[in-house]
Phi, psi and omega in degrees: 000318181296320180295318180296318178296320179297318180295316179297325182286327185250011183302315182295325179295313180297319179298320179296319179297313180297318180295317179294324178294318179297317179297319179297317178297319178297318179296320177296319178296316179297317179297323180289323183269348186301313180302318180294313180296320180295317179296319178297319180296317179296323177296319178297317179297315180297319179298316179294322179293317178297320178297316179294319179296320179295319179294318179294320178298320179296318178294317179297319181296320179297316179294316182295316179294319178298322179295319179290323181292326185266358182297139182236144178239084183298333181275001183227070178294346180283348185267130174246130182210154177200162179258135179228165176246122183291127179287334183279311185258352182063021179265155173280133181232151178243125183247129181224141177208157180168179180229123182196177176288163180296326177296318178294319177299316181299317180300315181294312184294323178291324177297315181294316183294330178295324185265334187227154177262114186234147173238120183294124179263318179203155179212137176230121181238145176220123180271127184262164183297331181278007179091351178279167180239131172263117184235148174220118187231145177234130182237146164274137181261123176242185180264143182298143172233161180289150177057045176292140178288152177280136180246133176258102183262005181285154182285338178227158180279143176280323180290138183298126181277141177276110182269122177252119184305325183291348179278347190241146172213138172259111186275314182195161175228133180215159179260125179232120179052044177079001181241135178282130177233147181235142174259113180242153177244130173232112181052050176071007176256128183266142178223132167269121184233158173214177182304126180096347178294156176222149182245101184297332182298327182245357178066044181229149174242153180272119178277318185204144173238128176223173177290347177274338181161191182233132175249134180253140183273129174241132182296321178241133180089176182289162177292155172267124182244121181255116182230166176255123180291139179287344183291115180075342176073014184233347185261143176258158175226150176242122181248150179248000000 
């Protein structure tokens, strides 16, 4: 009877002790598992965010690619261009080719660069006798960023280059397979050139090679003509 009475008298106290102990154990369990649960939750959040960003990037890329694919150059019927997907890098690429004056090429390339973010992958230029340029260029297409740098993709510089005679030497001219080729030196760098060749380091193209010398094409100003002076047979001259 006494035990029963004691239990009845202290029942609420025991229940409170057990409840507080259970709560304490739960709190300890939560504290022990919290870092793991928190890290897992953060991973889920990051995964969902990355998934959403990837989906948005894919949609943006489709819109961006469609805009580049549909761009038209009514003032440049000479230009052929199309968008391709690189099998090697899985990147979107823009391919353009045509024949026009350097001024026309500059207008097109500056227009494209203003609207699209491009990275030049390859370029092939050929200077023709009529002064036009045959070009074929391949670009990787990226997404625009603020303060993009300006790129000069032209084969020669528009700004007049300062030609210093001491930088140039005409070493020799020879005929190879029916074509005249000249060995010229520019700042200790040797180049074998022929008609239509271009030197990106100095922004010049070769207009003509003859046994008398080499003439370089400049978009603005007179051509640079590199000849060998007959005096002494050893000195070169640069004419403008």
